[in-house]
C-alpha positions, -999 to 999 in steps of 0.1 A, spaced: -310 145 -10 -309 183 -11 -273 181 1 -264 157 -28 -281 179 -54 -265 212 -42 -231 194 -39 -230 194 -77 -222 231 -76 -201 229 -45 -227 239 -19 -239 207 -4 -239 221 32 -264 247 22 -286 220 6 -285 200 38 -294 230 59 -325 236 37 -335 200 39 -333 200 77 -351 233 83 -377 236 55 -404 218 75 -394 231 109 -427 248 112 -444 214 113 -434 211 149 -465 232 157 -491 214 177 -518 225 153 -499 210 124 -494 178 143 -531 176 148 -537 181 111 -512 154 100 -530 130 124 -563 138 109 -578 157 139 -582 189 118 -590 196 82 -562 222 76 -528 228 89 -512 262 97 -487 278 74 -453 263 82 -428 273 54 -420 307 68 -408 293 101 -376 277 87 -369 309 67 -370 330 99 -347 305 118 -322 307 89 -322 345 90 -316 345 128 -290 317 131 -273 317 98 -274 353 85 -244 349 63 -261 323 41 -297 334 46 -299 355 13 -294 323 -6 -316 297 12 -342 315 32 -363 324 1 -364 288 -11 -375 276 23 -402 302 26 -415 295 -9 -411 257 -11 -448 253 -16 -462 285 -32 -431 295 -52 -404 322 -49 -417 356 -36 -412 391 -48 -389 407 -22 -416 429 -4 -439 399 -1 -411 378 13 -403 404 39 -439 405 50 -441 367 51 -410 366 74 -420 394 98 -439 369 119 -428 354 152 -416 318 154 -445 298 171 -438 290 208 -441 253 201 -412 253 177 -377 247 191 -351 271 178 -322 266 202 -307 237 183 -278 249 161 -271 225 132 -234 219 125 -227 237 93 -197 248 73 -199 281 55 -193 273 18 -168 289 -4 -189 311 -26 -174 318 -60 -169 354 -72 -204 366 -80 -217 389 -107 -248 409 -100 -268 386 -123 -257 354 -105 -276 358 -73 -312 352 -86 -300 320 -104 -282 307 -73 -314 312 -52 -334 296 -79 -312 265 -81 -312 261 -43 -350 263 -46 -348 236 -73 -327 213 -50 -351 217 -22 -384 212 -41 -371 182 -61 -357 166 -29 -390 173 -11 -411 158 -40 -389 127 -44 -389 121 -7 -427 124 -4 -430 101 -35 -408 75 -20 -430 74 11 -464 78 -5 -459 59 -38 -428 36 -35 -437 17 -67 -437 50 -87 -404 60 -71 -389 28 -84 -396 39 -120 -370 67 -117 -333 64 -124 -318 34 -142 -298 56 -166 -272 47 -191 -239 65 -185 -224 91 -208 -195 66 -215 -220 39 -227 -239 64 -248 -207 75 -264 -198 39 -273 -233 35 -288 -230 66 -310 -195 57 -322 -207 23 -332 -236 39 -351 -213 64 -369 -189 36 -378 -218 18 -395 -229 49 -414 -193 56 -427 -190 20 -439 -220 23 -461 -216 60 -471 -209 70 -507 -175 85 -514 -186 121 -519 -172 155 -511 -202 161 -487 -195 130 -468 -158 138 -465 -167 171 -450 -192 155 -426 -164 132 -415 -140 161 -411 -166 180 -389 -170 149 -367 -132 145 -363 -129 182 -353 -156 177 -327 -138 148 -312 -105 167 -312 -120 199 -297 -141 180 -271 -112 175 -247 -110 211 -236 -122 223 -202 -158 233 -196 -169 266 -212 -185 280 -244 -180 264 -278 -195 270 -312 -200 247 -341 -205 268 -373 -213 244 -401 -233 252 -433 -266 233 -440 -259 197 -450 -226 195 -430 -240 171 -404 -243 194 -374 -268 173 -354 -248 141 -349 -215 160 -348 -228 182 -320 -240 152 -300 -207 135 -306 -188 165 -292 -212 167 -263 -207 131 -252 -169 132 -255 -169 165 -236 -192 151 -209 -170 121 -204 -138 142 -203 -153 167 -178 -175 143 -158 -207 160 -168 -240 142 -162 -264 148 -191 -269 165 -224 -297 191 -229 -305 200 -265 -326 232 -268 -342 239 -302 -364 268 -313 -388 249 -335 -409 218 -328 -404 207 -365 -366 204 -358 -373 187 -325 -394 160 -340 -366 152 -365 -338 154 -339 -357 132 -314 -365 105 -341 -328 104 -350 -315 102 -314 -341 75 -304 -331 53 -333 -295 55 -321 -298 55 -282 -332 40 -277 -364 56 -263 -354 50 -227 -324 74 -230 -340 103 -248 -366 126 -231 -386 148 -254 -401 176 -234 -423 202 -252 -460 210 -256 -466 188 -287 -456 156 -270 -484 133 -260 -470 106 -235 -500 83 -244 -484 77 -278 -458 56 -261 -470 20 -261 -447 6 -234 -465 14 -201 -434 13 -179 -414 35 -203 -444 59 -206 -445 63 -169 -408 68 -166 -408 95 -193 -437 113 -177 -418 113 -143 -386 125 -160 -403 156 -174 -408 168 -138 -371 170 -130 -351 161 -162 -333 132 -145 -324 117 -179 -293 112 -200 -304 132 -230 -332 158 -230 -345 175 -261 -366 205 -254 -375 240 -267 -358 273 -260 -390 285 -244 -391 255 -220 -354 259 -211 -352 297 -206 -386 304 -192 -380 277 -166 -347 295 -157 -367 326 -150 -397 310 -134 -407 312 -97 -429 282 -97 -422 250 -80 -432 228 -110 -410 248 -135 -380 251 -112 -379 215 -100 -357 204 -128 -332 233 -128 -306 217 -105 -301 190 -131 -288 217 -155 -258 220 -133 -228 199 -145 -245 193 -179 -238 201 -215 -263 224 -232 -265 224 -270 -283 255 -283 -294 247 -318 -301 275 -344 -288 299 -318 -293 329 -341 -330 327 -333 -326 338 -296 -348 368 -293 -329 401 -291 -354 416 -267 -342 391 -241 -306 389 -253 -290 405 -223 -306 383 -196 -302 351 -217 -265 357 -223 -259 366 -187 -278 334 -177 -255 313 -199 -225 330 -182 -238 321 -148 -245 285 -158 -209 281 -169 -191 299 -141 -213 290 -111 -228 257 -120 -202 240 -142 -223 238 -173 -207 237 -208 -226 253 -237 -223 245 -275 -238 270 -300 -247 253 -333 -259 270 -365 -250 278 -400 -255 315 -391 -235 322 -360 -245 354 -341 -223 376 -320 -222 362 -284 -189 374 -270 -173 407 -264 -192 440 -264 -227 439 -279 -232 474 -294 -268 485 -296 -285 516 -310 -268 537 -283 -242 532 -256 -269 530 -229 -282 497 -243 -248 481 -251 -236 454 -228 -207 430 -223 -215 394 -234 -195 362 -229 -158 366 -224 -149 341 -252 -165 314 -274 -142 287 -289 -151 278 -325 -146 241 -332 -142 245 -370 -111 266 -378 -115 295 -403 -90 279 -427 -115 250 -432 -136 273 -454 -166 250 -451 -190 277 -465 -169 275 -497 -165 237 -499 -203 232 -492 -213 260 -516 -243 246 -535 -264 278 -539 -260 314 -551 -283 342 -540 -300 362 -567 -316 395 -556 -345 403 -579 -347 440 -587 -377 461 -580 -410 456 -561 -431 427 -573 -468 418 -572 -484 385 -562 -492 378 -599 -456 385 -609 -441 362 -583 -467 335 -590 -458 337 -627 -421 332 -619 -429 303 -596 -451 286 -623 -421 287 -647 -402 262 -625 -414 225 -623 -400 221 -588 -399 251 -566 -402 262 -530 -413 298 -521 -410 311 -485 -428 342 -474 -431 362 -441 -468 361 -434 -498 337 -435 -516 362 -457 -488 363 -483 -486 325 -484 -523 321 -491 -524 349 -517 -495 333 -537 -509 298 -533 -543 308 -547 -526 322 -578 -505 292 -586 -517 267 -612 -529 235 -595 -513 211 -619 -492 183 -604 -485 188 -567 -492 222 -554 -490 226 -516 -494 253 -489 -478 254 -455 -486 279 -427 -497 281 -391 -533 285 -403 -529 247 -406 -530 226 -374 -497 208 -363 -510 174 -375 -518 189 -409 -484 207 -411 -466 174 -403 -486 154 -429 -480 181 -456 -442 181 -449 -442 143 -452 -461 146 -485 -435 171 -498 -407 148 -488 -424 118 -505 -430 138 -537 -394 149 -539 -380 114 -535 -402 99 -562 -388 100 -597 -417 119 -615 -422 145 -641 -451 160 -621 -445 197 -610 -440 202 -573 -446 237 -561 -448 247 -524 -457 280 -508 -447 282 -471 -442 306 -442 -409 305 -422 -420 273 -404 -402 253 -431 -371 275 -431 -349 259 -405 -342 222 -398 -367 207 -422 -349 182 -444 -362 189 -479 -343 196 -511 -356 217 -540 -336 227 -571 -349 263 -569 -360 284 -539 -376 318 -537 -375 338 -505 -393 370 -497 -369 397 -485 -359 393 -448 -327 392 -426 -296 375 -440 -299 346 -414 -334 339 -427 -324 340 -463 -295 316 -457 -318 293 -439 -341 293 -469 -311 287 -492 -304 256 -470 -336 240 -485 -321 245 -520 -298 218 -536 -293 204 -501 -273 173 -513 -254 192 -540 -267 170 -568 -274 199 -592 -241 219 -593 -248 255 -582 -285 264 -579 -302 297 -572 -322 311 -543 -341 342 -555 -348 370 -530 -378 392 -539 -399 421 -525 -437 422 -525 -436 459 -524 -463 463 -550 -487 447 -527 -476 461 -493 -446 471 -473 -429 446 -449 -447 443 -415 -433 469 -391 -410 457 -363 -384 430 -362 -388 417 -398 -382 452 -411 -352 457 -388 -336 425 -401 -342 433 -437 -328 468 -432 -297 453 -415 -291 432 -445 -295 461 -469 -272 482 -447 -244 457 -454 -241 468 -491 -239 443 -519 -202 432 -521 -202 401 -499 -198 364 -500 -232 360 -483 -224 326 -470 -192 335 -452 -188 338 -414 -175 374 -420 -208 383 -437 -228 370 -407 -207 391 -383 -212 422 -404 -250 414 -406 -254 410 -368 -234 442 -361 -258 460 -385 -288 444 -368 -276 451 -332 -271 488 -342 -308 489 -348 -319 475 -315 -327 500 -288 -332 475 -259 -317 440 -253 -338 437 -221 -373 448 -232 -390 436 -200 -364 452 -177 -354 419 -162 -322 435 -149 -341 459 -127 -362 430 -113 -334 405 -106 -299 420 -108 -300 429 -71 -303 413 -36 -340 423 -34 -351 400 -62 -386 403 -77 -390 366 -86 -427 365 -92 -428 397 -114 -398 386 -134 -414 352 -141 -446 371 -152 -425 393 -176 -401 367 -190 -419 351 -220 -399 346 -251 -430 345 -273 -454 374 -269 -484 353 -279 -515 375 -285 -534 345 -300 -561 321 -290 -560 284 -296 -590 269 -314 -597 233 -321 -606 227 -358 -623 201 -379 -597 181 -399 -590 144 -404 -610 129 -376 -604 156 -350 -642 158 -344 -641 123 -328 -616 136 -302 -638 167 -298 -668 145 -290 -648 127 -264 -640 161 -249 -678 169 -248 -688 136 -232 -658 130 -209 -645 165 -201 -609 178 -204 -580 155 -194 -543 160 -198 -540 132 -224 -570 143 -245 -560 180 -245 -525 169 -257 -541 151 -286 -564 180 -294 -534 203 -295 -524 186 -327 -557 197 -342 -557 233 -330 -547 266 -347 -536 298 -329 -555 328 -343 -551 365 -337 -576 384 -316 -591 403 -345 -599 370 -364 -611 353 -332 -636 381 -326 -647 381 -362 -654 343 -361 -670 346 -326 -694 374 -337 -709 351 -364 -713 322 -341 -686 300 -356 -668 294 -323 -680 271 -296 -668 271 -260 -677 237 -245 -656 244 -214 -642 277 -200 -614 289 -223 -616 259 -246 -627 269 -280 -636 250 -312 -648 256 -348 -666 224 -357 -680 234 -391 -659 219 -419 -667 251 -440 -640 270 -420 -611 246 -426 -598 240 -461 -579 208 -468 -552 228 -487 -547 260 -467 -562 253 -433 -584 276 -412 -601 304 -432 -615 335 -417 -629 347 -450 -655 322 -459 -678 327 -489 -705 307 -471 -705 328 -439 -736 349 -448 -756 319 -461 -746 296 -433 -755 319 -405 -783 341 -420 -809 322 -400 
């Protein structure tokens, strides 16, 4: 099995050698006693195969000895690995048998390839080990795996679906453009594996067009699956719903923290999906950037098990401009390795294409680095889609504004969306708006279930023909991928990519001619938060004012300005840990976290969540129950957590599980509040 997995990237003999030697240490008499039940524990066995590989196959040992040594506990830091393999091979283990083995042809390696090659060998071994054990211990469960629809069959299904859509579509300019984008995707899918980009303005039909390209490209290049990585769960939910309607639930795996498998009614399908999250053996996977990239830098058996299935696949990176610049260098190098060494093709999709090829110029020459050699754009420049799909103009409001001034501006529009940078600004503006008609607030002070319900409420309100005002104040969570359409949008000052994303929620279907998105400053209230948001805003300001803001040329100019303000594209020094033969796998995994989350998750009291909380109290934590409660939880900053804890508002029924059960701390309109007028009265006793 390990041989078959490793053969996907041309190194099947190495996989076979790992499979044959990984449990060599189980020849020890003490281990045999353990397996027969004569003793309660068995001796460590994993290091034995690693030592034998070092002695008998020194040429290939740097690639497969670490995976053998760590096939239970995970990949080691180099010094720990050396200590682990300093031991002697036990006397009751035979080492004189040389396994027939053909040294593989290793492709030309870059310094950043080695750690991924070791990690994918590790993936081949641990998945084969797990599947083999499952087949023996739980054959009924093993039968649930596999049974996949081919890429060719999925392509036929999609083409049938698109044909039906076109037959019923209105004869509009927008639909003509969507058809053109799909035709270009089919035409450009026939190229060899590599890096491609699909730069299409909001409303141009990127989602289905990118999957159409990916399926054609997979069939043409004999690739095995499609992995769609998305930065926001709000986009994932929409994307998965669309793909499941087309391909069926049994062909689309949704893998991220907000998914609760218990929501799937079909027991057999639920079990298959749960098994597939372990190793991504599925035709279409929709996941988060965090899940994809943190797994690619993990040292853990559970995280790495799926990685070999990324080889010979198509990766679609949606909203690629959101990749964190503090990890830009290791991420870009990882994508290069996946393409060159593991035969993976990558499609970058967005309306705001960042710079991914050539030289990335940072704040000084020491931080600059060479990115991808080339990225092929599917839509030619002469198509001028940004002009043909122009539905919005940007209006930059002069001078610093106050909350009251912006609230007054918003109140003058019957239907308006306002997007701000912080939870605090969202609440301050919301509290100042007149509450006539429909007035809604959206921020991460609301739990995920509350956010989803509010977004649906907004969509419903916008589709109903009504004279009622609809005013929404939101943080950036609504900015990308949420399919809503307002005639007027206000956006607090930020980077150009964020402003254009906000503009994508304005006049989305082009029904109102040219509408306006207003960009404003809250400088009368406070400066922008220090750090990345200020860097992006300054990069936009550094461009000057004479631009067609929606053009690809403007985005290139913006990202060059932004990169020039970045003093480190590898903040956690991943290069020092992994770009060498002596890889520090465990430390790198500890450092590589795309979101530096300094918050604590707290269960709140909203819409029946207390019933689930009572189940937690009486039954204790379980995987399924905690998944459900995650939909009723809010991540709060350390300062606010300590404040609420100090007044006794936070309960801790189990270690590191927190809850605020009082309804006084959760508003039906704005979510969790840390400034409660009843605090003193409630807790004075």
